[in-house]
C-alpha positions as CSV (number, residue, x, y, z in Angstrom):
1,M,62.5,-118.1,-32.9
2,D,59.3,-120.4,-31.6
3,V,56.6,-119.4,-34.5
4,T,54.1,-121.2,-32.8
5,P,51.9,-118.1,-31.4
6,L,52.6,-116.5,-34.8
7,T,50.0,-116.2,-37.8
8,G,52.5,-114.7,-40.0
9,Q,55.8,-116.1,-41.4
10,V,59.4,-116.0,-40.2
11,F,62.5,-115.4,-42.2
12,R,65.9,-115.7,-41.7
13,P,69.0,-114.8,-44.0
14,G,69.2,-117.1,-47.1
15,Q,65.7,-118.4,-47.1
16,D,63.3,-118.1,-49.6
17,G,61.1,-114.9,-49.2
18,Y,64.0,-113.2,-46.8
19,D,65.0,-110.8,-49.7
20,D,61.9,-109.7,-50.7
21,E,60.6,-109.0,-47.0
22,V,63.5,-106.8,-46.5
23,A,63.5,-104.7,-49.7
24,G,61.7,-101.6,-49.3
25,F,61.3,-98.1,-51.4
26,Q,64.6,-96.6,-50.2
27,L,67.5,-98.5,-51.7
28,A,70.3,-96.4,-50.1
29,V,69.8,-97.9,-46.8
30,A,71.4,-101.4,-46.1
31,T,69.9,-103.6,-43.6
32,A,70.6,-107.2,-43.0
33,P,67.9,-108.1,-39.8
34,A,69.0,-111.7,-38.2
35,V,65.3,-112.4,-38.3
36,V,62.2,-111.0,-40.1
37,V,58.8,-111.4,-39.0
38,G,56.0,-110.9,-41.5
39,A,53.2,-109.9,-39.1
40,E,49.7,-110.5,-40.0
41,T,47.7,-109.6,-36.9
42,A,48.6,-106.9,-34.0
43,D,49.2,-110.3,-31.6
44,D,52.2,-111.1,-34.1
45,V,53.6,-107.9,-33.5
46,V,53.3,-108.4,-29.4
47,T,54.9,-112.0,-30.0
48,A,57.8,-110.8,-32.0
49,V,58.4,-107.9,-29.7
50,R,58.3,-110.2,-26.7
51,F,60.8,-112.5,-28.3
52,A,63.2,-109.7,-29.2
53,A,63.2,-108.5,-25.4
54,A,63.8,-111.8,-24.1
55,H,67.0,-112.2,-26.4
56,G,68.2,-108.8,-26.1
57,L,67.4,-107.8,-30.0
58,R,66.9,-104.3,-31.2
59,V,63.6,-104.0,-33.4
60,S,62.9,-102.0,-36.2
61,V,59.7,-101.9,-38.4
62,Q,58.9,-101.5,-42.1
63,A,55.7,-101.3,-44.1
64,T,56.6,-99.8,-47.4
65,G,60.3,-98.7,-46.5
66,H,59.9,-95.1,-48.1
67,G,61.1,-93.6,-44.6
68,L,63.7,-96.2,-44.0
69,T,66.9,-94.2,-42.2
70,A,69.0,-96.9,-40.6
71,G,69.3,-100.5,-41.2
72,T,68.8,-103.2,-38.2
73,E,70.9,-106.4,-37.4
74,G,68.3,-107.2,-35.0
75,L,64.6,-108.1,-35.7
76,L,62.7,-106.4,-38.5
77,I,59.0,-106.5,-38.2
78,S,57.3,-106.2,-41.7
79,T,53.5,-104.7,-41.3
80,R,52.9,-104.6,-44.9
81,R,50.3,-107.3,-44.4
82,L,48.2,-105.6,-41.7
83,A,46.1,-104.3,-44.8
84,G,42.9,-103.2,-43.1
85,V,40.7,-99.9,-43.8
86,E,37.6,-99.3,-42.0
87,I,35.5,-95.8,-42.8
88,D,33.1,-94.6,-40.6
89,A,31.3,-92.0,-42.3
90,E,29.1,-90.9,-39.8
91,A,32.1,-90.0,-37.3
92,G,34.1,-88.9,-40.5
93,T,36.9,-91.3,-39.4
94,A,39.3,-94.3,-40.9
95,R,40.8,-96.8,-38.9
96,V,43.9,-97.9,-40.8
97,E,46.3,-100.8,-40.0
98,A,50.0,-100.3,-40.2
99,G,50.6,-101.9,-43.8
100,V,48.3,-99.2,-45.6
101,R,49.3,-96.8,-48.3
102,W,47.6,-93.7,-48.7
103,G,45.8,-95.0,-52.2
104,A,44.0,-97.8,-50.1
105,V,42.4,-94.9,-48.0
106,L,41.5,-92.3,-50.9
107,E,39.7,-95.1,-52.6
108,A,37.7,-96.0,-49.5
109,A,37.0,-92.6,-48.1
110,A,35.8,-91.2,-51.7
111,K,33.0,-93.8,-51.6
112,H,31.5,-91.7,-48.8
113,G,32.2,-88.2,-50.3
114,L,35.4,-88.1,-47.8
115,A,39.2,-87.5,-48.0
116,P,42.1,-88.0,-45.9
117,L,45.0,-85.6,-45.1
118,S,47.3,-87.6,-47.6
119,G,50.5,-86.5,-49.1
120,S,51.7,-86.1,-52.5
121,S,52.2,-89.9,-53.0
122,P,49.4,-92.5,-52.8
123,D,52.2,-95.2,-52.5
124,V,53.5,-94.2,-49.2
125,G,52.4,-95.8,-45.8
126,V,49.9,-94.0,-43.5
127,V,51.5,-94.8,-40.4
128,G,54.9,-94.1,-41.0
129,Y,53.9,-90.6,-42.9
130,T,51.4,-89.9,-40.0
131,L,54.0,-90.6,-37.2
132,S,56.5,-88.1,-39.1
133,G,54.3,-85.3,-38.9
134,G,52.4,-85.8,-42.3
135,F,52.6,-82.9,-44.6
136,G,49.9,-83.2,-47.2
137,L,48.3,-81.6,-50.0
138,M,45.7,-80.0,-47.6
139,A,48.1,-79.0,-45.2
140,R,47.3,-75.2,-45.3
141,K,43.6,-75.7,-44.7
142,Y,43.4,-78.3,-42.3
143,G,47.3,-78.7,-40.8
144,R,49.2,-81.7,-40.3
145,A,47.9,-85.2,-40.2
146,A,49.6,-86.0,-37.3
147,D,47.3,-83.3,-35.6
148,H,44.1,-85.4,-36.9
149,V,44.9,-88.7,-35.0
150,S,42.3,-89.7,-32.5
151,A,43.4,-93.0,-31.5
152,I,46.5,-95.3,-31.8
153,D,47.0,-98.8,-31.0
154,V,50.8,-99.3,-30.1
155,V,52.8,-102.4,-29.0
156,T,55.2,-100.7,-26.5
157,A,58.7,-102.6,-25.5
158,D,56.9,-104.6,-22.6
159,G,55.3,-106.1,-25.2
160,S,52.0,-104.5,-24.2
161,L,49.7,-103.7,-26.9
162,R,48.1,-100.4,-25.7
163,H,45.0,-98.4,-27.2
164,V,45.8,-94.7,-26.5
165,E,44.0,-91.3,-27.0
166,A,44.0,-88.1,-26.2
167,G,45.4,-87.2,-22.5
168,S,48.1,-90.2,-22.7
169,D,51.9,-88.7,-22.8
170,L,52.4,-91.7,-25.3
171,F,49.6,-90.6,-27.5
172,W,51.5,-87.2,-27.3
173,A,54.9,-88.5,-28.1
174,L,53.8,-90.7,-31.1
175,R,52.0,-88.2,-33.3
176,G,55.3,-86.3,-34.7
177,G,57.8,-88.5,-32.6
178,R,57.9,-91.5,-34.8
179,A,58.6,-95.3,-34.1
180,D,60.7,-94.5,-31.0
181,F,58.4,-95.6,-28.6
182,G,56.7,-98.5,-29.9
183,I,55.2,-100.4,-33.0
184,V,52.1,-98.7,-34.1
185,T,49.5,-101.4,-35.2
186,A,46.7,-99.4,-36.4
187,L,45.5,-95.4,-36.3
188,E,42.2,-94.0,-36.1
189,V,42.5,-90.6,-38.3
190,D,40.2,-87.7,-39.2
191,L,38.6,-87.5,-42.8
192,V,37.5,-84.2,-44.4
193,P,34.4,-83.7,-46.4
194,V,36.5,-83.2,-49.7
195,T,35.6,-85.0,-53.1
196,E,37.4,-83.0,-55.6
197,L,39.9,-80.2,-56.2
198,Y,41.6,-77.8,-58.7
199,G,45.0,-79.3,-59.2
200,G,48.1,-80.3,-61.4
201,G,51.1,-78.5,-62.3
202,L,52.8,-76.1,-64.6
203,Y,56.2,-77.1,-66.1
204,F,58.7,-74.6,-67.3
205,D,61.7,-74.8,-69.5
206,T,65.5,-74.6,-67.8
207,A,66.0,-71.2,-69.1
208,D,62.8,-69.6,-67.2
209,I,63.5,-71.0,-63.9
210,P,64.9,-68.0,-62.3
211,A,61.7,-65.9,-63.6
212,V,59.6,-68.6,-62.2
213,L,60.8,-69.1,-59.2
214,R,60.2,-65.1,-58.3
215,A,56.9,-65.4,-59.6
216,W,55.8,-68.2,-57.6
217,R,57.3,-66.8,-54.6
218,T,55.2,-63.7,-54.9
219,W,51.9,-65.4,-55.9
220,A,52.6,-68.4,-53.1
221,S,53.1,-65.5,-50.4
222,S,49.9,-64.2,-50.6
223,A,47.9,-67.7,-51.3
224,P,44.7,-68.2,-49.4
225,D,44.5,-71.3,-47.0
226,T,42.7,-73.3,-49.3
227,L,45.8,-73.4,-51.7
228,T,48.8,-75.8,-51.0
229,T,51.5,-75.3,-53.3
230,S,55.2,-76.1,-53.9
231,L,57.8,-75.5,-56.9
232,A,60.3,-78.4,-57.8
233,M,63.3,-77.9,-59.9
234,I,63.9,-81.4,-61.5
235,P,66.7,-82.9,-63.6
236,Y,64.5,-85.2,-66.1
237,P,66.6,-88.0,-67.7
238,D,66.3,-88.4,-71.5
239,L,64.4,-91.7,-71.2
240,P,61.3,-92.8,-73.1
241,M,59.3,-92.9,-69.8
242,V,59.6,-89.1,-69.4
243,P,56.9,-87.2,-71.6
244,E,58.5,-86.0,-74.5
245,P,58.3,-82.0,-73.5
246,L,60.4,-82.8,-70.4
247,R,62.7,-85.6,-71.7
248,G,66.6,-84.5,-70.8
249,K,65.7,-81.2,-69.3
250,H,66.1,-79.7,-65.9
251,I,62.7,-77.9,-65.5
252,A,60.5,-76.1,-62.9
253,H,57.3,-77.6,-61.9
254,V,54.8,-75.4,-59.9
255,R,52.3,-77.8,-58.4
256,V,48.9,-76.5,-57.3
257,A,46.4,-78.2,-55.0
258,Y,43.3,-75.9,-54.5
259,L,40.1,-76.4,-52.6
260,G,38.4,-73.4,-53.8
261,D,36.4,-72.2,-56.9
262,G,37.8,-70.0,-59.8
263,G,41.2,-72.2,-60.2
264,D,42.0,-70.7,-63.8
265,D,41.9,-67.1,-62.5
266,L,44.0,-68.1,-59.1
267,V,46.9,-69.6,-61.4
268,A,46.8,-66.8,-64.2
269,P,49.9,-64.9,-62.8
270,L,51.7,-68.4,-63.1
271,R,50.8,-68.9,-66.5
272,A,51.9,-65.4,-67.3
273,A,55.5,-65.9,-66.0
274,A,56.8,-67.8,-68.8
275,P,55.4,-70.3,-71.5
276,A,54.6,-73.8,-70.1
277,L,56.1,-77.0,-71.4
278,M,53.3,-78.8,-70.0
279,D,50.0,-77.6,-68.3
280,T,48.0,-80.3,-66.3
281,L,45.9,-78.0,-64.2
282,K,42.3,-79.2,-64.0
283,R,39.6,-80.0,-61.5
284,M,39.7,-83.7,-60.5
285,P,38.7,-86.1,-57.8
286,F,40.5,-85.9,-54.7
287,S,41.1,-89.7,-55.2
288,E,43.5,-88.7,-58.2
289,S,45.5,-86.5,-56.2
290,G,48.7,-88.5,-56.5
291,S,49.0,-87.1,-60.2
292,I,49.7,-83.7,-59.1
293,A,53.5,-84.5,-58.2
294,A,53.5,-87.5,-60.3
295,E,56.5,-89.0,-58.1
296,P,58.3,-92.0,-59.5
297,P,56.6,-95.2,-58.3
298,H,59.9,-97.5,-58.5
299,P,62.1,-98.0,-55.7
300,H,65.3,-96.3,-55.6
301,G,68.1,-95.2,-53.4
302,Y,68.0,-91.4,-52.2
303,H,69.3,-89.2,-49.6
304,G,67.9,-85.8,-48.9
305,T,67.5,-83.0,-45.9
306,N,65.5,-79.6,-45.7
307,T,65.3,-76.5,-43.9
308,T,62.8,-74.1,-42.7
309,V,63.1,-70.4,-43.6
310,T,61.3,-67.3,-42.5
311,Q,61.4,-65.7,-46.1
312,L,62.3,-66.4,-49.8
313,N,64.6,-63.2,-50.9
314,D,66.2,-63.0,-54.1
315,A,69.7,-63.8,-52.7
316,M,68.0,-67.2,-51.5
317,L,66.7,-68.1,-54.7
318,D,70.1,-67.3,-56.7
319,A,71.7,-69.9,-53.9
320,I,68.9,-72.3,-54.8
321,V,69.4,-72.1,-58.6
322,E,73.2,-72.2,-58.2
323,H,73.7,-75.1,-55.7
324,A,70.4,-77.4,-56.8
325,G,69.7,-76.1,-60.2
326,P,71.0,-77.1,-63.7
327,G,74.7,-76.4,-63.0
328,A,74.7,-78.2,-59.6
329,E,77.8,-80.6,-59.3
330,V,75.3,-83.6,-58.2
331,G,71.9,-83.9,-59.5
332,T,69.3,-82.5,-57.2
333,V,65.5,-82.5,-57.0
334,L,64.9,-79.3,-55.0
335,I,61.4,-78.7,-53.7
336,V,60.0,-75.5,-51.9
337,D,57.0,-75.6,-50.0
338,R,54.7,-72.9,-49.0
339,L,53.8,-73.4,-45.3
340,G,51.5,-70.9,-43.3
341,G,47.9,-71.3,-43.1
342,A,46.7,-74.1,-40.6
343,L,50.3,-75.1,-40.2
344,T,51.0,-71.9,-38.0
345,R,48.2,-72.5,-35.6
346,P,48.2,-74.9,-32.6
347,P,46.3,-78.0,-33.1
348,E,43.1,-78.7,-31.0
349,V,44.8,-81.6,-29.2
350,P,48.4,-80.8,-28.4
351,G,51.2,-82.9,-30.1
352,V,54.7,-83.1,-30.6
353,G,55.7,-79.5,-32.2
354,W,57.5,-78.2,-35.4
355,D,58.5,-75.3,-36.8
356,R,55.0,-73.2,-37.1
357,Q,56.9,-69.7,-37.5
358,A,58.5,-70.7,-40.9
359,E,57.1,-69.6,-44.2
360,F,58.7,-72.0,-46.6
361,V,60.6,-75.1,-46.3
362,V,63.3,-76.1,-48.8
363,R,64.2,-79.5,-49.5
364,A,66.8,-81.5,-51.8
365,L,66.8,-84.9,-52.5
366,S,69.4,-86.7,-54.8
367,V,69.6,-90.1,-56.0
368,V,72.5,-92.1,-54.5
369,E,74.6,-93.6,-57.3
370,A,78.4,-92.9,-56.5
371,G,78.2,-93.1,-52.8
372,I,76.5,-90.7,-50.4
373,E,79.3,-88.6,-49.5
374,P,79.3,-86.5,-52.9
375,V,75.4,-85.9,-52.2
376,R,76.0,-84.7,-48.6
377,K,78.7,-82.4,-49.2
378,A,76.3,-80.9,-52.4
379,H,73.4,-80.5,-50.1
380,A,75.5,-79.0,-47.3
381,K,76.7,-76.1,-49.8
382,L,73.0,-75.4,-50.4
383,F,71.9,-75.4,-46.9
384,D,74.9,-73.6,-45.8
385,A,73.8,-70.7,-48.1
386,L,70.6,-70.6,-46.6
387,T,71.5,-70.8,-43.1
388,P,71.3,-67.1,-42.3
389,W,67.3,-67.6,-42.7
390,S,67.0,-71.0,-41.3
391,S,64.7,-71.5,-38.7
392,G,64.5,-75.2,-38.2
393,R,64.0,-78.6,-40.0
394,L,60.8,-80.8,-40.6
395,L,61.0,-84.6,-40.1
396,P,58.8,-85.7,-42.7
397,F,61.5,-84.7,-45.3
398,V,64.5,-86.2,-43.7
399,Y,65.6,-88.9,-46.3
400,G,68.2,-91.6,-45.7
401,E,70.9,-92.0,-43.2
402,H,71.5,-89.2,-41.0
403,D,72.8,-88.8,-37.1
404,P,69.6,-89.3,-35.0
405,A,70.6,-86.8,-32.2
406,E,71.6,-84.1,-34.8
407,V,68.0,-84.7,-36.5
408,A,66.0,-84.7,-33.1
409,E,67.8,-81.4,-32.1
410,S,67.2,-79.4,-35.3
411,V,63.6,-80.9,-35.5
412,Y,61.9,-80.6,-32.3
413,P,61.3,-77.4,-29.9
414,A,63.7,-77.9,-27.0
415,D,61.0,-78.5,-24.5
416,D,59.4,-81.2,-26.6
417,L,62.7,-82.9,-27.2
418,R,63.4,-82.9,-23.2
419,R,60.0,-84.6,-22.8
420,L,60.3,-87.1,-25.8
421,R,63.6,-88.1,-23.9
422,E,62.1,-88.5,-20.9
423,L,59.0,-90.6,-22.2
424,K,61.8,-92.8,-24.0
425,R,63.2,-93.6,-20.8
426,E,59.9,-94.3,-19.5
427,Y,58.6,-96.6,-22.3
428,D,61.5,-98.1,-23.9
429,P,64.4,-97.8,-21.0
430,K,66.3,-100.6,-22.8
431,A,66.4,-98.4,-26.3
432,T,64.4,-101.4,-28.1
433,F,63.2,-99.4,-30.7
434,G,64.5,-96.9,-33.3
435,S,67.5,-94.6,-32.0
């Protein structure tokens, strides 16, 4: 590859730095690109895409590698060095480059009394999260992160760097259509006037999981829009890094992110459901909101999927415990999120749709140790049991390798999928990007 126009480095298999450049957070998806461009500028991305087009190479992109769903044998553009964050406090927006993680935006926005529509982990990349829809800690109050994007800089398959805004077909497609249409080099996103919240979690012992599931279901069903909440069932290993009360136990973890006052009164029914092993609920700066889910920060291999559901009845809760609880054949982190609120309302600027009728989403994630097939089979038993109440699937919670066509058909409304495929043919007729 002619590196003359590039600011960033080029890596080939066997060269120093190649393995580090290819490595991402998701370790269950093998990838061995023929060449990697460590982009440092948007112009580097343009050069790399033009090179790929000239040589018939498929192009993939990676910042943190959390959302990696397929490997590549072609050209990988690493965007981790595109790390600029600019806050416009008066406009209430942030311009975020492609390699930025949410933690950097949280910190920068907090200095101005603002907060982004970030998710449960500050280590996740902003662009990948947002292009997938962006289900965050304030989702029931403000909706998806994708619906609060005001401008996108993207390099399309013809090697053009475009700035797109509302009214553009490409702008519509990217906000929820992921990276199938180009390589996004920067986003402009809305910030909200939030400085703190009442948040944290309640951890319950194994024997109390059925009772806590039912108590949380009842409590979450009448939640105000200022409350975003989930319940996770987690099999913790017996290791020193795990807090002693949780070590070696399969527990229920109720997660709370509440923007109102009187948080202790709000969660009183949960505290009454069973004795808590740990209680971390408190008022905190929003910049510390990543502590609520306390997700593992270390790269690992994992596979997961989800289903949206219209209700959570007792039969469904029993199936969840049977197929993803302490006695499940494959260790599974099972998370149920309360949807509703702003997530049911159409956004001000239309974007790629998702299941706005669902009341909850049930998602399963398992570490891949002895191959992926045992995990697929175990998850299939759970989701087959929930099929009578299923209404769709959410793209942000599809982890690891899946059939792209099958995912698209389960994630997007039929009209949106038709339009996405038409735009794919228009902007990327040779399928340079994505699936």
